[in-house]
C-alpha positions as a printed NumPy array, in Angstrom:
array([[112.204,  91.731, 119.506],
       [112.084,  95.388, 118.387],
       [114.999,  97.686, 118.412],
       [114.672, 100.875, 120.225],
       [115.421, 103.758, 117.606],
       [114.611, 107.076, 119.777],
       [114.655, 106.969, 124.007],
       [113.393, 109.273, 126.003],
       [117.272, 110.846, 126.917],
       [117.642, 111.734, 123.089],
       [114.492, 114.325, 123.115],
       [115.051, 117.949, 124.014],
       [112.848, 120.743, 124.666],
       [113.328, 124.101, 125.249],
       [111.708, 127.351, 125.73 ],
       [111.686, 130.346, 123.879],
       [113.59 , 130.493, 121.075],
       [117.287, 129.045, 119.542],
       [118.791, 129.543, 115.98 ],
       [118.765, 127.241, 113.492],
       [122.127, 126.8  , 113.487],
       [122.217, 125.94 , 117.339],
       [118.921, 123.573, 116.74 ],
       [120.806, 121.673, 114.414],
       [124.291, 121.713, 116.486],
       [122.217, 120.012, 119.696],
       [120.596, 117.41 , 116.771],
       [123.896, 116.04 , 115.567],
       [125.462, 116.399, 118.993],
       [122.594, 113.939, 120.455],
       [123.39 , 111.396, 117.026],
       [126.761, 111.775, 117.532],
       [126.239, 110.774, 121.509],
       [124.002, 108.141, 120.449],
       [126.779, 106.581, 117.833],
       [124.638, 106.932, 114.906],
       [126.436, 109.591, 112.787],
       [130.602, 110.703, 112.163],
       [131.309, 113.705, 113.716],
       [130.847, 114.888, 110.281],
       [127.556, 114.692, 110.202],
       [126.476, 118.268, 111.514],
       [128.725, 119.813, 108.376],
       [126.485, 117.393, 106.13 ],
       [123.264, 118.458, 106.962],
       [124.465, 122.35 , 106.904],
       [125.518, 121.825, 103.124],
       [121.449, 120.274, 102.404],
       [120.375, 123.679, 104.227],
       [122.514, 125.391, 101.86 ],
       [120.591, 123.142,  98.364],
       [117.136, 122.89 ,  99.68 ],
       [116.014, 124.041, 103.561],
       [114.168, 121.02 , 105.521],
       [111.846, 123.377, 106.978],
       [108.345, 121.946, 107.174],
       [106.647, 124.636, 108.761],
       [104.795, 125.638, 112.579],
       [108.182, 125.154, 114.028],
       [109.131, 121.525, 112.525],
       [112.062, 121.064, 110.461],
       [113.455, 117.665, 109.725],
       [117.103, 118.307, 109.571],
       [119.197, 116.098, 107.375],
       [122.395, 115.807, 105.567],
       [122.512, 114.764, 101.409],
       [122.849, 111.556,  99.431],
       [126.422, 112.734,  98.856],
       [127.343, 112.704, 103.039],
       [125.277, 109.314, 103.686],
       [128.861, 107.972, 104.901],
       [128.298, 110.257, 107.783],
       [125.747, 108.157, 108.482],
       [126.37 , 104.67 , 111.226],
       [123.181, 103.897, 112.641],
       [119.735, 105.036, 113.177],
       [118.566, 107.513, 115.789]])
Protein backbone atom coordinates (compact mmCIF):
# COMPACT_ATOMS: atom_id res chain seq x y z
CA UNK A 1 0.00 0.00 0.00
CA UNK A 2 1.42 3.39 -1.01
CA UNK A 3 1.74 6.04 1.68
CA UNK A 4 0.33 9.48 0.92
CA UNK A 5 3.05 12.14 1.20
CA UNK A 6 1.03 15.17 0.11
CA UNK A 7 -2.67 15.67 0.63
CA UNK A 8 -5.01 18.44 -0.44
CA UNK A 9 -5.12 19.82 3.12
CA UNK A 10 -1.43 20.73 2.81
CA UNK A 11 -1.84 22.81 -0.37
CA UNK A 12 -2.30 26.58 -0.20
CA UNK A 13 -3.00 28.88 -3.14
CA UNK A 14 -3.02 32.61 -2.47
CA UNK A 15 -3.86 35.47 -4.82
CA UNK A 16 -1.38 38.32 -4.82
CA UNK A 17 1.97 38.50 -3.14
CA UNK A 18 3.30 37.55 0.26
CA UNK A 19 6.80 38.02 1.59
CA UNK A 20 9.37 35.26 1.27
CA UNK A 21 9.45 34.97 5.07
CA UNK A 22 5.65 34.65 5.29
CA UNK A 23 5.62 31.93 2.61
CA UNK A 24 8.43 30.03 4.32
CA UNK A 25 6.71 30.30 7.71
CA UNK A 26 3.45 29.00 6.28
CA UNK A 27 5.26 26.08 4.61
CA UNK A 28 7.06 25.23 7.87
CA UNK A 29 3.79 25.45 9.80
CA UNK A 30 2.06 23.09 7.34
CA UNK A 31 4.91 20.59 7.64
CA UNK A 32 4.91 20.85 11.43
CA UNK A 33 1.13 20.32 11.58
CA UNK A 34 1.61 17.19 9.43
CA UNK A 35 4.15 15.90 11.97
CA UNK A 36 6.95 15.98 9.40
CA UNK A 37 9.25 18.53 11.06
CA UNK A 38 9.98 20.02 14.47
CA UNK A 39 9.32 23.63 15.43
CA UNK A 40 12.98 24.39 14.62
CA UNK A 41 12.53 23.68 10.89
CA UNK A 42 11.62 27.27 10.00
CA UNK A 43 14.95 28.46 11.41
CA UNK A 44 16.70 25.72 9.41
CA UNK A 45 15.00 26.98 6.24
CA UNK A 46 16.16 30.52 6.98
CA UNK A 47 19.74 29.30 7.54
CA UNK A 48 19.69 27.67 4.10
CA UNK A 49 18.44 30.85 2.44
CA UNK A 50 21.31 32.80 4.03
CA UNK A 51 23.86 30.57 2.29
CA UNK A 52 22.15 29.65 -1.00
CA UNK A 53 18.79 30.80 -2.33
CA UNK A 54 16.25 28.08 -3.07
CA UNK A 55 14.50 30.31 -5.62
CA UNK A 56 14.05 28.43 -8.92
CA UNK A 57 12.57 31.25 -11.02
CA UNK A 58 9.02 31.89 -12.27
CA UNK A 59 7.79 32.57 -8.71
CA UNK A 60 8.83 29.08 -7.55
CA UNK A 61 11.10 28.24 -4.63
CA UNK A 62 11.76 25.01 -2.80
CA UNK A 63 12.85 26.13 0.67
CA UNK A 64 14.47 23.50 2.85
CA UNK A 65 17.02 23.16 5.63
CA UNK A 66 20.69 22.24 5.54
CA UNK A 67 22.43 18.92 6.18
CA UNK A 68 23.47 20.29 9.56
CA UNK A 69 19.81 20.76 10.56
CA UNK A 70 18.40 17.47 9.27
CA UNK A 71 17.47 16.44 12.82
CA UNK A 72 14.54 18.87 12.47
CA UNK A 73 13.04 16.57 9.82
CA UNK A 74 10.89 13.73 11.15
CA UNK A 75 9.12 12.39 8.05
CA UNK A 76 8.25 13.10 4.42
CA UNK A 77 5.31 15.40 3.73
